[in-house]
N, CA, C and O atoms as CSV, one atom per row, in Angstrom:
chain,resi,resn,atom,element,x,y,z
A,1,MET,N,N,75.374,-23.663,137.724
A,1,MET,CA,C,76.668,-23.243,136.857
A,1,MET,C,C,76.119,-22.074,135.850
A,1,MET,O,O,77.043,-21.469,135.308
A,2,SER,N,N,74.872,-21.652,135.503
A,2,SER,CA,C,74.575,-20.437,134.918
A,2,SER,C,C,74.829,-19.065,135.663
A,2,SER,O,O,74.941,-17.924,135.214
A,3,GLN,N,N,74.881,-19.545,136.921
A,3,GLN,CA,C,75.054,-18.167,137.612
A,3,GLN,C,C,76.274,-17.838,137.695
A,3,GLN,O,O,76.559,-16.656,137.887
A,4,ALA,N,N,77.354,-18.901,137.556
A,4,ALA,CA,C,78.612,-18.704,137.972
A,4,ALA,C,C,79.013,-17.912,136.551
A,4,ALA,O,O,80.151,-17.447,136.487
A,5,ARG,N,N,78.142,-17.753,135.451
A,5,ARG,CA,C,78.547,-17.366,134.267
A,5,ARG,C,C,78.313,-16.147,134.155
A,5,ARG,O,O,79.057,-15.318,133.631
A,6,LEU,N,N,77.164,-15.944,134.686
A,6,LEU,CA,C,76.545,-14.148,134.767
A,6,LEU,C,C,77.855,-13.264,135.434
A,6,LEU,O,O,78.452,-12.416,134.772
A,7,SER,N,N,78.163,-13.560,136.692
A,7,SER,CA,C,78.934,-12.919,137.627
A,7,SER,C,C,80.592,-12.921,136.722
A,7,SER,O,O,81.523,-12.205,137.093
A,8,MET,N,N,80.657,-13.641,135.805
A,8,MET,CA,C,82.094,-13.910,135.377
A,8,MET,C,C,82.071,-12.798,134.102
A,8,MET,O,O,83.100,-12.790,133.427
A,9,ARG,N,N,81.052,-11.904,133.722
A,9,ARG,CA,C,80.842,-11.149,132.577
A,9,ARG,C,C,82.338,-10.107,132.516
A,9,ARG,O,O,83.035,-9.864,133.502
A,10,GLY,N,N,82.571,-9.641,131.237
A,10,GLY,CA,C,83.533,-8.542,131.036
A,10,GLY,C,C,82.724,-7.489,130.836
A,10,GLY,O,O,81.493,-7.511,130.813
A,11,PRO,N,N,83.661,-6.275,130.647
A,11,PRO,CA,C,83.197,-5.003,130.462
A,11,PRO,C,C,82.494,-4.717,129.329
A,11,PRO,O,O,82.894,-5.328,128.338
A,12,PRO,N,N,81.434,-3.869,129.138
A,12,PRO,CA,C,80.933,-3.953,127.970
A,12,PRO,C,C,81.600,-3.541,126.456
A,12,PRO,O,O,82.469,-2.675,126.546
A,13,GLY,N,N,81.399,-3.896,125.466
A,13,GLY,CA,C,82.112,-3.847,124.442
A,13,GLY,C,C,81.569,-2.353,123.750
A,13,GLY,O,O,80.651,-1.666,124.198
A,14,PRO,N,N,82.494,-2.024,122.398
A,14,PRO,CA,C,82.239,-0.575,121.876
A,14,PRO,C,C,80.923,-0.510,121.483
A,14,PRO,O,O,80.202,-1.500,121.599
A,15,MET,N,N,80.497,0.581,121.010
A,15,MET,CA,C,78.946,0.941,120.411
A,15,MET,C,C,78.785,0.606,119.137
A,15,MET,O,O,79.714,0.872,118.374
A,16,GLY,N,N,77.912,0.129,118.752
A,16,GLY,CA,C,77.656,-0.553,117.243
A,16,GLY,C,C,77.095,0.575,116.379
A,16,GLY,O,O,76.606,1.539,116.969
A,17,MET,N,N,77.113,0.557,115.100
A,17,MET,CA,C,76.987,1.563,113.959
A,17,MET,C,C,75.618,1.847,114.208
A,17,MET,O,O,74.846,1.022,114.697
A,18,SER,N,N,75.277,3.107,113.847
A,18,SER,CA,C,73.776,3.846,113.919
A,18,SER,C,C,73.081,2.809,112.812
A,18,SER,O,O,73.597,2.205,111.871
A,19,GLY,N,N,71.834,2.838,113.249
A,19,GLY,CA,C,70.586,2.478,112.054
A,19,GLY,C,C,70.328,3.443,111.393
A,19,GLY,O,O,70.767,4.580,111.567
A,20,ARG,N,N,69.384,2.977,110.343
A,20,ARG,CA,C,68.704,3.806,109.421
A,20,ARG,C,C,67.946,4.789,110.009
A,20,ARG,O,O,67.299,4.504,111.017
A,21,SER,N,N,67.907,6.230,109.414
A,21,SER,CA,C,66.650,7.248,110.116
A,21,SER,C,C,65.470,6.542,109.938
A,21,SER,O,O,65.294,5.693,109.065
A,22,GLY,N,N,64.380,7.023,111.063
A,22,GLY,CA,C,63.189,6.753,110.774
A,22,GLY,C,C,62.242,7.576,109.543
A,22,GLY,O,O,62.640,8.380,108.700
A,23,PRO,N,N,61.223,7.193,109.722
A,23,PRO,CA,C,60.225,8.316,108.418
A,23,PRO,C,C,60.119,9.739,109.133
A,23,PRO,O,O,60.069,10.087,110.312
A,24,LEU,N,N,60.106,10.379,107.970
A,24,LEU,CA,C,59.908,12.029,108.280
A,24,LEU,C,C,58.819,12.402,109.336
A,24,LEU,O,O,57.841,11.707,109.064
A,25,GLY,N,N,58.574,13.117,110.323
A,25,GLY,CA,C,57.537,13.311,110.871
A,25,GLY,C,C,56.583,14.491,110.232
A,25,GLY,O,O,57.101,15.181,109.355
A,26,GLY,N,N,55.335,14.747,110.582
A,26,GLY,CA,C,54.539,15.507,110.076
A,26,GLY,C,C,54.789,16.989,110.581
A,26,GLY,O,O,55.552,17.282,111.503
A,27,PRO,N,N,54.148,17.743,109.951
A,27,PRO,CA,C,54.591,19.578,110.655
A,27,PRO,C,C,54.060,19.734,111.858
A,27,PRO,O,O,53.083,19.140,112.315
A,28,GLY,N,N,54.743,20.573,112.384
A,28,GLY,CA,C,54.432,20.699,113.801
A,28,GLY,C,C,53.461,21.840,114.260
A,28,GLY,O,O,52.888,22.422,113.339
A,29,SER,N,N,53.189,22.245,115.512
A,29,SER,CA,C,52.401,22.953,115.630
A,29,SER,C,C,52.834,24.460,115.206
A,29,SER,O,O,54.020,24.773,115.102
A,30,ASN,N,N,51.670,25.447,114.949
A,30,ASN,CA,C,52.372,26.864,114.706
A,30,ASN,C,C,52.985,27.725,115.868
A,30,ASN,O,O,52.428,27.751,116.965
A,31,GLY,N,N,53.898,28.282,115.668
A,31,GLY,CA,C,54.579,29.049,116.537
A,31,GLY,C,C,53.961,30.403,116.697
A,31,GLY,O,O,53.130,30.886,115.929
A,32,LEU,N,N,54.567,31.105,118.032
A,32,LEU,CA,C,53.658,32.492,118.481
A,32,LEU,C,C,53.898,33.287,117.308
A,32,LEU,O,O,54.692,33.063,116.394
A,33,LYS,N,N,53.021,34.346,117.477
A,33,LYS,CA,C,53.032,35.322,116.383
A,33,LYS,C,C,54.142,36.329,116.480
A,33,LYS,O,O,54.255,36.851,117.588
A,34,GLY,N,N,55.019,36.724,115.509
A,34,GLY,CA,C,56.231,37.592,115.692
A,34,GLY,C,C,55.878,39.020,115.684
A,34,GLY,O,O,54.757,39.414,115.362
A,35,ASP,N,N,56.990,39.909,116.094
A,35,ASP,CA,C,56.591,41.361,116.182
A,35,ASP,C,C,56.289,41.714,114.838
A,35,ASP,O,O,56.829,41.052,113.951
A,36,GLY,N,N,55.347,42.851,114.463
A,36,GLY,CA,C,54.966,43.871,113.659
A,36,GLY,C,C,56.291,44.205,112.749
A,36,GLY,O,O,57.421,44.107,113.228
A,37,GLY,N,N,56.125,44.483,111.819
A,37,GLY,CA,C,57.274,44.900,110.669
A,37,GLY,C,C,57.137,46.592,110.529
A,37,GLY,O,O,56.142,47.183,110.949
A,38,ASP,N,N,58.170,47.218,109.941
A,38,ASP,CA,C,58.091,48.367,109.841
A,38,ASP,C,C,56.775,48.908,108.756
A,38,ASP,O,O,56.308,48.121,107.932
A,39,ASN,N,N,56.249,50.385,108.887
A,39,ASN,CA,C,55.245,50.632,108.022
A,39,ASN,C,C,56.065,51.057,106.598
A,39,ASN,O,O,57.081,51.747,106.521
A,40,GLY,N,N,55.369,50.481,105.596
A,40,GLY,CA,C,55.611,50.904,104.168
A,40,GLY,C,C,55.619,52.364,104.089
A,40,GLY,O,O,55.362,53.173,104.981
A,41,PRO,N,N,56.052,52.622,102.533
A,41,PRO,CA,C,56.225,53.768,102.020
A,41,PRO,C,C,54.844,54.170,101.624
A,41,PRO,O,O,54.078,53.279,101.257
A,42,GLN,N,N,54.396,55.540,101.658
A,42,GLN,CA,C,53.187,55.765,101.577
A,42,GLN,C,C,52.793,55.730,100.059
A,42,GLN,O,O,53.500,56.032,99.097
A,43,GLY,N,N,51.577,55.315,100.073
A,43,GLY,CA,C,50.874,54.978,98.547
A,43,GLY,C,C,50.394,56.189,97.681
A,43,GLY,O,O,50.067,57.267,98.177
A,44,PRO,N,N,50.381,55.924,96.391
A,44,PRO,CA,C,49.875,57.099,95.465
A,44,PRO,C,C,48.474,57.725,95.675
A,44,PRO,O,O,47.531,57.014,96.023
A,45,ARG,N,N,48.340,59.023,95.469
A,45,ARG,CA,C,47.234,60.079,95.765
A,45,ARG,C,C,45.972,59.281,95.014
A,45,ARG,O,O,46.190,59.003,93.834
A,46,GLY,N,N,44.738,58.899,95.535
A,46,GLY,CA,C,43.631,58.503,95.226
A,46,GLY,C,C,43.082,59.377,94.164
A,46,GLY,O,O,43.664,60.415,93.846
A,47,LEU,N,N,42.141,59.049,93.687
A,47,LEU,CA,C,41.370,59.698,92.452
A,47,LEU,C,C,40.515,60.834,93.289
A,47,LEU,O,O,40.209,60.483,94.429
A,48,GLN,N,N,40.096,62.130,92.881
A,48,GLN,CA,C,39.561,62.984,93.241
A,48,GLN,C,C,37.898,62.691,93.280
A,48,GLN,O,O,37.252,62.203,92.353
A,49,GLY,N,N,37.418,63.078,94.480
A,49,GLY,CA,C,35.782,62.396,94.563
A,49,GLY,C,C,35.074,63.163,94.222
A,49,GLY,O,O,35.599,64.224,93.883
A,50,PRO,N,N,33.630,63.075,94.127
A,50,PRO,CA,C,32.474,63.944,93.554
A,50,PRO,C,C,32.335,65.122,94.611
A,50,PRO,O,O,32.535,65.154,95.825
A,51,ALA,N,N,31.870,66.179,93.596
A,51,ALA,CA,C,31.580,67.804,94.185
A,51,ALA,C,C,30.578,67.578,95.106
A,51,ALA,O,O,29.576,66.882,94.941
A,52,GLY,N,N,30.986,68.370,96.345
A,52,GLY,CA,C,29.829,68.358,97.439
A,52,GLY,C,C,28.452,69.190,97.067
A,52,GLY,O,O,28.442,69.866,96.038
A,53,SER,N,N,27.549,69.144,97.729
A,53,SER,CA,C,26.334,69.828,97.623
A,53,SER,C,C,26.674,71.339,97.871
A,53,SER,O,O,27.703,71.473,98.533
A,54,PRO,N,N,26.066,72.504,97.505
A,54,PRO,CA,C,26.343,73.770,97.614
A,54,PRO,C,C,26.029,74.314,98.940
A,54,PRO,O,O,25.015,73.894,99.498
A,55,GLY,N,N,26.887,75.341,99.614
A,55,GLY,CA,C,26.584,75.595,100.806
A,55,GLY,C,C,25.659,76.635,101.019
A,55,GLY,O,O,25.009,77.032,100.052
A,56,LYS,N,N,25.485,77.167,102.190
A,56,LYS,CA,C,24.478,78.187,102.361
A,56,LYS,C,C,24.958,79.566,101.767
A,56,LYS,O,O,26.170,79.742,101.644
A,57,LEU,N,N,24.188,80.425,101.441
A,57,LEU,CA,C,24.265,81.817,100.764
A,57,LEU,C,C,25.205,82.521,101.814
A,57,LEU,O,O,24.998,82.262,102.999
A,58,GLY,N,N,26.104,83.288,101.519
A,58,GLY,CA,C,26.865,83.927,102.602
A,58,GLY,C,C,26.101,85.637,102.923
A,58,GLY,O,O,24.969,85.786,102.462
A,59,LYS,N,N,26.448,86.296,103.341
A,59,LYS,CA,C,26.114,87.510,103.910
A,59,LYS,C,C,26.034,88.486,102.990
A,59,LYS,O,O,26.831,88.361,102.061
A,60,ARG,N,N,25.325,89.413,102.958
A,60,ARG,CA,C,25.300,90.293,101.504
A,60,ARG,C,C,26.012,91.692,101.846
A,60,ARG,O,O,25.792,92.409,102.822
A,61,GLY,N,N,26.970,91.910,100.740
A,61,GLY,CA,C,28.021,92.583,100.554
A,61,GLY,C,C,27.763,93.909,100.566
A,61,GLY,O,O,26.633,94.279,100.249
A,62,ARG,N,N,28.662,94.769,100.896
A,62,ARG,CA,C,28.639,96.407,100.883
A,62,ARG,C,C,28.328,96.823,99.698
A,62,ARG,O,O,28.601,96.210,98.666
A,63,ASN,N,N,27.634,98.077,99.769
A,63,ASN,CA,C,26.959,98.952,98.505
A,63,ASN,C,C,28.303,99.418,97.682
A,63,ASN,O,O,29.215,100.026,98.241
A,64,GLY,N,N,28.322,99.073,96.329
A,64,GLY,CA,C,29.433,99.637,95.576
A,64,GLY,C,C,29.231,101.135,95.619
A,64,GLY,O,O,28.320,101.729,96.195
A,65,ALA,N,N,30.487,101.787,94.735
A,65,ALA,CA,C,30.436,102.996,94.573
A,65,ALA,C,C,29.524,103.627,93.458
A,65,ALA,O,O,29.405,102.937,92.446
A,66,ASP,N,N,28.895,104.769,93.484
A,66,ASP,CA,C,28.016,105.671,92.357
A,66,ASP,C,C,28.540,105.236,91.188
A,66,ASP,O,O,29.758,105.149,91.032
A,67,GLY,N,N,27.709,104.936,90.301
A,67,GLY,CA,C,28.050,104.833,88.777
A,67,GLY,C,C,28.405,106.353,88.155
A,67,GLY,O,O,28.103,107.358,88.798
A,68,ALA,N,N,28.971,106.424,87.047
A,68,ALA,CA,C,29.303,107.490,86.204
A,68,ALA,C,C,27.833,108.080,85.851
A,68,ALA,O,O,26.757,107.483,85.864
A,69,ARG,N,N,28.146,109.594,85.492
A,69,ARG,CA,C,26.792,110.510,85.104
A,69,ARG,C,C,26.498,109.825,84.069
A,69,ARG,O,O,27.335,109.279,83.350
A,70,GLY,N,N,25.150,109.793,83.888
A,70,GLY,CA,C,24.177,109.250,82.610
A,70,GLY,C,C,24.241,110.222,81.259
A,70,GLY,O,O,24.596,111.395,81.381
A,71,MET,N,N,23.953,109.784,80.234
A,71,MET,CA,C,23.714,110.870,78.975
A,71,MET,C,C,22.559,111.779,79.457
A,71,MET,O,O,21.698,111.479,80.285
A,72,PRO,N,N,22.689,112.857,78.839
A,72,PRO,CA,C,21.632,113.736,79.300
A,72,PRO,C,C,20.436,113.351,78.568
A,72,PRO,O,O,20.557,112.823,77.463
A,73,GLY,N,N,19.178,113.587,79.131
A,73,GLY,CA,C,17.910,113.019,78.625
A,73,GLY,C,C,17.388,114.306,77.526
A,73,GLY,O,O,17.895,115.388,77.229
A,74,GLU,N,N,16.169,113.626,77.115
A,74,GLU,CA,C,15.387,114.861,75.979
A,74,GLU,C,C,15.022,115.949,76.715
A,74,GLU,O,O,14.776,115.911,77.920
A,75,SER,N,N,14.968,117.254,75.781
A,75,SER,CA,C,14.469,118.302,76.323
A,75,SER,C,C,13.109,118.331,76.462
A,75,SER,O,O,12.372,117.800,75.631
A,76,GLY,N,N,12.708,118.899,77.428
A,76,GLY,CA,C,11.065,118.850,77.988
A,76,GLY,C,C,10.242,119.959,77.214
A,76,GLY,O,O,10.772,120.761,76.444
A,77,GLY,N,N,8.892,119.917,77.500
A,77,GLY,CA,C,8.133,120.950,76.555
A,77,GLY,C,C,8.139,122.364,77.477
A,77,GLY,O,O,8.484,122.458,78.655
A,78,LYS,N,N,7.718,123.295,76.701
A,78,LYS,CA,C,7.893,124.715,77.004
A,78,LYS,C,C,7.056,124.976,78.502
A,78,LYS,O,O,5.858,124.735,78.656
A,79,GLY,N,N,7.782,125.409,79.337
A,79,GLY,CA,C,7.092,125.613,80.790
A,79,GLY,C,C,5.797,126.751,80.797
A,79,GLY,O,O,5.273,127.169,79.765
A,80,ASP,N,N,5.513,127.042,81.792
A,80,ASP,CA,C,4.628,128.103,82.345
A,80,ASP,C,C,5.297,129.304,81.952
A,80,ASP,O,O,6.516,129.328,81.779
A,81,ARG,N,N,4.396,130.524,81.770
A,81,ARG,CA,C,5.110,132.012,81.622
A,81,ARG,C,C,5.328,132.435,83.047
A,81,ARG,O,O,4.586,132.193,83.999
A,82,GLY,N,N,6.413,133.078,83.051
A,82,GLY,CA,C,6.980,133.495,84.543
A,82,GLY,C,C,6.213,134.548,85.033
A,82,GLY,O,O,5.138,134.898,84.545
A,83,PHE,N,N,6.873,135.159,86.196
A,83,PHE,CA,C,6.129,136.303,86.728
A,83,PHE,C,C,6.926,137.467,85.782
A,83,PHE,O,O,8.014,137.214,85.266
A,84,ASP,N,N,6.230,138.799,85.616
A,84,ASP,CA,C,7.020,140.000,85.222
A,84,ASP,C,C,8.281,140.414,85.890
A,84,ASP,O,O,8.333,140.312,87.116
A,85,GLY,N,N,9.304,140.868,85.231
A,85,GLY,CA,C,10.533,141.195,86.101
A,85,GLY,C,C,10.142,142.450,86.634
A,85,GLY,O,O,9.017,142.942,86.719
A,86,LEU,N,N,11.649,143.049,87.106
A,86,LEU,CA,C,11.394,144.085,87.906
A,86,LEU,C,C,11.785,145.491,86.809
A,86,LEU,O,O,12.579,145.215,85.910
A,87,PRO,N,N,11.370,146.650,86.851
A,87,PRO,CA,C,11.721,147.595,85.749
A,87,PRO,C,C,13.174,147.727,85.750
A,87,PRO,O,O,13.969,147.419,86.639
A,88,GLY,N,N,13.343,148.137,84.830
A,88,GLY,CA,C,14.674,148.407,83.878
A,88,GLY,C,C,15.499,149.511,84.894
A,88,GLY,O,O,14.921,150.135,85.784
A,89,LEU,N,N,16.915,149.632,84.602
A,89,LEU,CA,C,17.606,150.986,84.739
A,89,LEU,C,C,16.871,151.844,84.020
A,89,LEU,O,O,16.075,151.501,83.146
A,90,PRO,N,N,17.186,153.354,84.472
A,90,PRO,CA,C,16.607,154.543,83.547
A,90,PRO,C,C,17.721,154.178,82.162
A,90,PRO,O,O,18.791,153.571,82.212
A,91,GLY,N,N,17.077,154.746,81.044
A,91,GLY,CA,C,18.179,154.776,79.868
A,91,GLY,C,C,18.758,156.339,79.892
A,91,GLY,O,O,18.565,157.226,80.724
A,92,GLU,N,N,19.582,156.339,78.597
A,92,GLU,CA,C,20.364,157.615,78.864
A,92,GLU,C,C,19.340,158.683,78.130
A,92,GLU,O,O,18.442,158.500,77.309
A,93,LYS,N,N,19.891,159.977,78.821
A,93,LYS,CA,C,19.292,161.003,78.202
A,93,LYS,C,C,19.134,161.045,76.443
A,93,LYS,O,O,19.869,160.336,75.756
A,94,GLY,N,N,18.249,161.821,75.914
A,94,GLY,CA,C,18.388,162.093,74.617
A,94,GLY,C,C,19.023,163.391,74.175
A,94,GLY,O,O,19.466,164.265,74.919
A,95,HIS,N,N,19.001,163.389,72.792
A,95,HIS,CA,C,19.433,164.915,72.211
A,95,HIS,C,C,18.737,165.734,72.539
A,95,HIS,O,O,17.650,165.165,72.641
A,96,ARG,N,N,18.562,167.118,72.883
A,96,ARG,CA,C,17.711,168.062,73.033
A,96,ARG,C,C,17.473,168.891,71.588
A,96,ARG,O,O,18.434,169.449,71.057
A,97,VAL,N,N,16.326,168.931,71.072
A,97,VAL,CA,C,16.133,169.744,69.894
A,97,VAL,C,C,15.308,170.821,70.030
A,97,VAL,O,O,14.381,170.884,70.837
A,98,GLY,N,N,15.665,171.769,69.165
A,98,GLY,CA,C,15.301,173.408,69.321
A,98,GLY,C,C,14.010,173.621,69.592
A,98,GLY,O,O,13.286,172.743,69.123
A,99,VAL,N,N,13.423,174.518,70.212
A,99,VAL,CA,C,11.902,174.777,70.397
A,99,VAL,C,C,11.506,175.626,69.518
A,99,VAL,O,O,11.877,176.794,69.402
A,100,THR,N,N,10.647,174.979,68.803
A,100,THR,CA,C,9.492,175.491,68.116
A,100,THR,C,C,8.250,176.216,68.598
A,100,THR,O,O,7.861,175.959,69.737
A,101,SER,N,N,7.459,177.262,67.720
A,101,SER,CA,C,6.643,177.862,68.276
A,101,SER,C,C,5.390,176.911,68.573
A,101,SER,O,O,4.675,177.121,69.553
A,102,GLY,N,N,5.222,176.152,67.932
A,102,GLY,CA,C,3.730,175.333,68.108
A,102,GLY,C,C,4.171,173.961,68.581
A,102,GLY,O,O,3.277,173.142,68.367
A,103,GLY,N,N,5.130,173.486,69.091
A,103,GLY,CA,C,5.222,172.195,69.643
A,103,GLY,C,C,5.625,171.785,70.453
A,103,GLY,O,O,5.797,172.633,71.329
A,104,LEU,N,N,5.916,170.865,70.711
A,104,LEU,CA,C,6.301,170.026,71.596
A,104,LEU,C,C,7.742,169.694,71.631
A,104,LEU,O,O,8.271,168.921,72.431
A,105,GLY,N,N,8.317,170.348,70.696
A,105,GLY,CA,C,9.974,170.019,70.762
A,105,GLY,C,C,10.264,169.171,69.733
A,105,GLY,O,O,11.462,169.182,69.453
A,106,ASN,N,N,9.583,168.426,69.058
A,106,ASN,CA,C,9.626,167.542,68.214
A,106,ASN,C,C,9.085,168.085,66.313
A,106,ASN,O,O,7.962,168.292,65.855
A,107,ASP,N,N,10.373,168.147,65.697
A,107,ASP,CA,C,10.222,168.534,64.348
A,107,ASP,C,C,9.066,167.483,63.844
A,107,ASP,O,O,9.176,166.282,64.089
A,108,ALA,N,N,8.130,167.937,63.240
A,108,ALA,CA,C,7.108,167.414,62.304
A,108,ALA,C,C,7.275,167.763,60.941
A,108,ALA,O,O,6.828,168.830,60.520
A,109,ALA,N,N,7.899,166.935,60.189
A,109,ALA,CA,C,7.661,167.357,59.085
A,109,ALA,C,C,7.219,166.748,57.725
A,109,ALA,O,O,7.054,167.476,56.747
C-alpha cells in the first residue's frame, strides 16, 4: 500500500520563503594590476648644487695694443766734445781806411 501512495502524488507546491543570509565571507584574492595613470605635473625646481672644481686654463690671448707714451726722463750728463765743424762762410768786406805814409792802413792814435 505504501507504493500506491507514492505514485498518487500531486504536483509540487509553491516555493517557500528564503532563509536568513549566511555569515559574511573573508576578503577575496587580489585582482590583476590595472593600467598606469597619466603623468602628474612637473615638480618645483630643486636647490642649486655645490660649485664644481675649476677647469683647465685656457689658451693665452693675443697681445694688447701699445700703451701711451711715458713721461720724459731726467736729463743725462754732458757728453763728450764733438768734432770741429766746417769753416764758415766768408764775412762781409770791411770799410777801407785812407792810406798813410807809414802804416799798414790802420790809424793808430
